[in-house]
C-alpha positions as CSV (number, residue, x, y, z in Angstrom):
1,M,22.4,13.4,47.5
2,N,18.6,13.6,46.9
3,R,16.1,11.5,48.7
4,E,15.7,8.9,45.9
5,D,19.5,8.4,45.8
6,A,19.6,8.0,49.6
7,V,16.9,5.4,49.5
8,S,18.5,3.5,46.7
9,E,21.9,3.6,48.4
10,K,20.3,2.1,51.6
11,L,18.5,-0.6,49.7
12,N,21.8,-1.5,47.8
13,A,23.6,-1.7,51.2
14,I,20.9,-4.2,52.4
15,L,21.2,-6.3,49.2
16,G,25.0,-6.2,49.5
17,A,24.9,-7.5,53.0
18,V,22.5,-10.3,52.0
19,G,24.8,-11.1,49.1
20,R,27.6,-12.1,51.6
21,V,25.5,-15.2,52.3
22,I,23.1,-15.5,49.4
23,V,24.6,-15.9,45.9
24,G,22.5,-14.4,43.1
25,Q,18.7,-14.1,43.5
26,R,19.0,-10.4,43.2
27,D,15.6,-10.0,41.6
28,P,13.5,-11.8,44.2
29,L,15.5,-10.1,47.0
30,E,14.9,-6.7,45.5
31,K,11.2,-7.4,45.2
32,M,11.0,-8.6,48.8
33,L,12.3,-5.2,49.8
34,I,9.9,-3.4,47.6
35,A,7.0,-5.4,49.2
36,M,8.3,-4.4,52.6
37,L,8.4,-0.8,51.6
38,C,4.8,-1.2,50.3
39,N,3.6,-2.9,53.5
40,G,2.8,-6.0,51.6
41,H,3.3,-9.8,51.9
42,V,5.1,-12.2,49.6
43,L,4.4,-15.8,48.4
44,L,7.6,-17.5,47.3
45,E,7.5,-20.5,44.9
46,G,10.4,-22.6,44.0
47,V,11.8,-26.1,44.3
48,P,13.5,-27.3,47.5
49,G,17.1,-26.4,48.2
50,I,17.4,-23.0,46.5
51,A,17.8,-21.1,49.8
52,K,14.3,-19.6,50.1
53,T,14.4,-19.9,53.9
54,M,17.9,-18.6,54.1
55,M,17.1,-15.6,51.9
56,V,14.4,-14.4,54.3
57,N,16.4,-15.1,57.4
58,T,19.5,-13.2,56.0
59,L,17.2,-10.3,55.0
60,A,15.9,-10.1,58.5
61,Q,19.5,-10.0,59.9
62,A,20.5,-7.2,57.5
63,L,17.5,-5.2,58.8
64,G,18.0,-6.0,62.4
65,A,14.5,-7.3,62.4
66,R,12.9,-10.0,64.5
67,F,12.6,-13.2,62.4
68,S,10.3,-16.1,63.0
69,R,10.0,-19.3,61.0
70,I,6.9,-21.5,61.1
71,Q,7.1,-25.0,59.5
72,F,3.6,-25.7,58.2
73,T,2.6,-29.4,58.7
74,P,-0.7,-31.3,58.4
75,D,-1.0,-31.4,62.2
76,L,-0.4,-27.7,62.9
77,L,-3.1,-25.9,64.8
78,P,-4.1,-22.2,64.6
79,G,-2.9,-21.7,68.1
80,D,0.6,-22.9,67.1
81,L,0.6,-19.9,64.8
82,V,-1.0,-17.0,66.7
83,G,-0.7,-18.1,70.3
84,T,-3.2,-19.2,73.0
85,Q,-4.4,-18.6,76.5
86,I,-2.6,-20.7,79.2
87,Y,-4.2,-21.2,82.7
88,R,-1.8,-20.5,85.5
89,H,-2.9,-22.5,88.6
90,E,-0.7,-20.4,91.0
91,T,-2.5,-17.2,90.0
92,G,-5.9,-18.6,89.0
93,A,-5.8,-16.6,85.8
94,F,-5.3,-17.1,82.1
95,E,-2.0,-15.9,80.7
96,T,-1.6,-14.9,77.0
97,H,1.1,-16.9,75.2
98,R,2.0,-15.1,72.0
99,G,2.8,-17.3,69.0
100,P,5.5,-17.0,66.4
101,I,3.4,-14.6,64.3
102,F,4.6,-11.8,66.6
103,A,7.7,-10.9,64.6
104,N,8.7,-8.5,61.9
105,L,9.5,-11.0,59.2
106,V,7.5,-14.2,59.5
107,L,8.4,-17.1,57.2
108,G,5.6,-19.6,56.6
109,D,7.6,-22.5,55.3
110,E,5.6,-24.8,52.9
111,I,2.3,-23.1,53.7
112,N,0.4,-25.5,51.5
113,R,1.3,-28.4,53.9
114,S,-1.4,-27.3,56.4
115,P,-5.2,-27.4,56.1
116,A,-7.4,-24.4,55.5
117,K,-8.2,-23.7,59.2
118,V,-4.5,-23.0,59.8
119,Q,-4.0,-21.1,56.6
120,S,-7.0,-18.9,57.4
121,A,-5.4,-18.1,60.8
122,L,-3.0,-15.9,58.9
123,L,-5.9,-13.8,57.3
124,E,-6.5,-11.5,60.2
125,A,-2.8,-11.0,60.8
126,M,-2.0,-10.3,57.2
127,Q,-5.0,-7.9,56.6
128,E,-5.6,-6.3,60.0
129,R,-2.0,-6.5,61.4
130,Q,-3.5,-7.9,64.6
131,V,-4.6,-11.1,66.2
132,T,-7.3,-11.9,68.7
133,L,-6.6,-14.1,71.7
134,G,-9.1,-14.7,74.5
135,G,-11.3,-11.9,73.3
136,Q,-8.4,-9.4,73.4
137,T,-6.9,-7.8,70.3
138,H,-3.1,-7.7,70.1
139,K,-1.3,-5.5,67.6
140,L,1.5,-7.0,65.6
141,P,4.9,-5.3,65.5
142,E,5.7,-2.7,62.8
143,P,6.8,-3.4,60.2
144,F,5.2,-6.8,59.8
145,M,5.6,-9.0,56.8
146,V,4.6,-12.6,56.0
147,L,6.7,-14.5,53.5
148,A,5.3,-17.9,52.7
149,T,6.9,-20.6,50.6
150,Q,5.4,-23.4,48.6
151,N,6.8,-26.2,46.5
152,P,5.4,-26.3,43.0
153,I,6.5,-29.8,42.1
154,E,5.1,-31.8,45.0
155,Q,1.4,-31.9,45.4
156,E,0.9,-35.1,47.5
157,G,-0.2,-34.2,51.0
158,T,-0.7,-30.5,50.2
159,Y,-3.7,-28.2,50.5
160,S,-4.2,-25.6,47.8
161,L,-4.4,-22.1,49.2
162,P,-7.9,-20.5,49.1
163,E,-8.3,-17.6,46.7
164,A,-9.0,-15.3,49.7
165,Q,-5.6,-16.2,51.1
166,V,-3.7,-16.0,47.9
167,D,-5.1,-12.6,47.1
168,R,-3.7,-11.1,50.3
169,F,-0.1,-11.7,49.0
170,M,1.1,-8.6,47.2
171,F,3.6,-10.6,45.1
172,K,4.0,-14.2,44.0
173,L,7.7,-14.5,43.3
174,L,9.2,-17.4,41.4
175,V,12.6,-18.4,42.8
176,E,14.6,-20.0,40.0
177,Y,17.7,-22.3,40.0
178,P,21.1,-20.5,40.1
179,T,23.1,-20.1,37.0
180,P,26.1,-22.4,36.5
181,D,28.5,-19.7,37.7
182,E,26.4,-18.8,40.7
183,E,26.2,-22.5,41.6
184,H,30.0,-22.7,41.4
185,E,30.2,-19.8,43.8
186,I,27.7,-21.5,46.1
187,L,29.8,-24.7,46.1
188,R,32.9,-22.7,47.1
189,R,31.1,-20.9,49.9
190,V,28.8,-23.6,51.3
191,A,30.6,-26.9,50.8
192,R,32.4,-26.6,54.1
193,T,31.6,-27.6,57.7
194,R,31.0,-24.0,58.9
195,P,29.7,-21.9,56.0
196,V,28.9,-18.2,56.6
197,T,25.2,-18.0,57.5
198,S,24.9,-14.6,59.3
199,V,25.4,-10.9,58.5
200,A,25.5,-7.7,60.5
201,A,22.6,-5.3,60.4
202,V,23.2,-2.5,57.9
203,A,19.8,-0.8,58.3
204,T,17.1,-0.5,60.9
205,L,13.3,-1.0,61.0
206,E,13.1,2.8,61.4
207,D,14.8,3.1,58.0
208,I,12.1,1.0,56.4
209,L,9.4,3.1,57.9
210,A,11.1,6.3,56.8
211,M,11.5,4.9,53.3
212,R,7.7,4.2,53.1
213,E,7.2,7.9,53.4
214,E,9.5,8.5,50.5
215,L,7.6,5.9,48.5
216,D,4.3,7.6,49.0
217,A,5.9,10.8,47.6
218,V,6.7,9.2,44.3
219,H,4.6,10.8,41.6
220,L,2.1,8.6,39.8
221,D,0.6,10.4,36.9
222,E,-3.0,9.9,35.9
223,K,-2.0,8.6,32.5
224,I,0.0,5.8,34.3
225,E,-3.0,5.2,36.6
226,R,-5.2,4.7,33.5
227,Y,-2.6,2.3,32.1
228,I,-2.7,0.2,35.3
229,L,-6.5,0.1,35.1
230,R,-6.4,-1.0,31.5
231,L,-4.0,-3.9,32.2
232,V,-6.1,-5.2,35.1
233,A,-9.3,-4.8,33.2
234,A,-7.9,-6.8,30.3
235,T,-7.4,-9.8,32.6
236,R,-11.1,-9.7,33.5
237,D,-12.6,-8.9,30.0
238,P,-10.0,-9.7,27.4
239,G,-12.5,-9.5,24.6
240,G,-13.4,-5.9,25.4
241,W,-9.7,-4.9,24.9
242,G,-9.1,-6.6,21.6
243,L,-7.8,-9.8,23.2
244,G,-10.7,-12.1,22.5
245,D,-8.4,-14.9,21.6
246,L,-7.4,-15.0,25.3
247,A,-10.9,-15.3,26.7
248,P,-11.1,-19.1,26.5
249,F,-7.9,-19.3,28.7
250,I,-9.0,-17.2,31.6
251,R,-11.7,-18.3,34.1
252,F,-11.6,-15.0,36.1
253,G,-9.2,-12.1,36.2
254,A,-7.4,-10.1,38.8
255,S,-9.2,-8.4,41.8
256,P,-9.1,-4.7,42.7
257,R,-6.2,-5.6,45.0
258,A,-4.1,-6.1,41.9
259,T,-4.8,-2.5,40.8
260,I,-3.8,-1.2,44.3
261,Y,-0.7,-3.3,44.6
262,L,0.5,-2.6,41.0
263,A,0.3,1.1,41.7
264,L,2.3,0.7,44.9
265,A,4.8,-1.7,43.3
266,A,5.4,0.6,40.4
267,R,6.2,3.4,42.9
268,G,8.6,1.1,44.7
269,H,10.3,0.1,41.5
270,A,10.7,3.7,40.5
271,L,12.2,4.5,43.9
272,V,14.7,1.7,43.7
273,R,15.7,3.1,40.2
274,R,16.4,6.5,41.8
275,R,13.3,8.2,40.4
276,D,10.6,10.2,42.1
277,Y,8.1,9.5,39.3
278,V,6.7,6.3,37.7
279,V,7.1,5.4,34.1
280,P,5.3,2.7,32.1
281,D,8.3,0.4,32.4
282,D,7.9,0.4,36.2
283,V,4.4,-1.0,35.7
284,K,5.5,-3.6,33.2
285,A,8.4,-4.7,35.5
286,M,6.0,-5.5,38.4
287,L,2.9,-6.7,36.6
288,H,3.7,-10.4,36.5
289,D,4.6,-10.6,40.2
290,V,1.4,-8.7,41.2
291,A,-1.0,-10.5,38.9
292,R,0.3,-14.1,38.2
293,H,-1.5,-15.5,41.3
294,R,-4.7,-13.5,40.7
295,I,-5.6,-14.9,37.3
296,A,-7.3,-18.3,37.2
297,I,-6.5,-20.1,34.0
298,S,-8.9,-22.6,32.4
299,Y,-8.3,-26.2,31.7
300,R,-7.9,-25.4,28.0
301,A,-5.0,-23.1,28.9
302,E,-3.4,-25.9,30.9
303,A,-3.9,-28.3,28.0
304,E,-2.2,-26.0,25.7
305,G,0.7,-25.4,28.1
306,L,-0.2,-21.8,28.9
307,N,0.3,-20.3,32.4
308,S,-0.7,-16.9,33.8
309,D,2.7,-15.4,32.9
310,A,2.3,-16.3,29.3
311,L,-1.2,-14.7,29.2
312,L,0.2,-11.6,30.9
313,D,2.9,-11.4,28.3
314,R,0.3,-11.1,25.6
315,I,-1.7,-8.6,27.6
316,V,1.4,-6.3,28.0
317,E,2.1,-6.6,24.3
318,R,-1.3,-5.6,23.2
319,V,-2.8,-3.2,25.8
320,P,-1.7,0.3,24.8
321,V,0.2,2.6,27.2
322,N,-1.8,5.6,26.0
323,D,-5.5,6.2,26.1
324,A,-5.3,7.0,22.4
325,G,-4.6,3.4,21.5
326,A,-7.3,1.9,23.7
327,P,-10.6,0.6,22.4
328,H,-13.4,3.1,22.6
329,A,-15.5,2.7,25.8
330,A,-18.6,2.1,23.8
331,A,-17.0,-0.8,22.0
332,R,-16.4,-2.6,25.3
333,H,-20.1,-2.8,26.2
């Protein structure tokens, strides 16, 4: 068995273990694992009651990882997230009390329920993998991954995530309703007083760290790199790429983080598919999850019922895979 097959078998074992509790949702679960392999964070969006929290908790169990859940509320304080300094009278000294952020998988439930000062408390942790308490820097455990949920249908009493915060999430995954057959299976499993809610670990955190090395070894050809660059550039300057009809619908395009994360995600997708090289379909498969939250659509787009996914569909259709089909550089300036 080659290295790619070994990684794929291990990932399938993890997904199989999670599937003993979670029915369906294979796509978001697979992409959560890809994000973990890529050392990224995930924003989950979906209506209440579709097992977003249980998905993350069960994934942590299958990995033998430390799991922490933070319920974001309007009265939450930054110290409730990262920790604080507590004065001990008996010793006459301050003692560091670490918050729930010190875990391998951290679930920020309904992250848009808390104001910006709490949301921004995640920034250092997500970007620097550390927090500062009482002037001292504390490293977070490795691996470390934030998975945040938000409810797309309820806006009352919520605070929109700042662009700086959203951009730090590698993926924005849309968790959909189950199919009728899947919901029937959920009914059979869960409609009882003691449903199965836990699984045994089938992998270790060391396995994840080892698989990251395999991901870095996946070959990304320069032609694929150029394709990634063209896709991201088309979100910023659609007119320069023969997509002038999309310009009125986009206020600003994806940041350079989209380029970096799309390259990483394409490598992860190839590895899951048992390949040690990236093909254009890997890039296309991950583009929406990487870029949908990095494109700001205009009011005109909203008025016409267009979202970022619809715009990305058009970009994928019309941006050529090969340089030969791209507009000449001089024509873009």
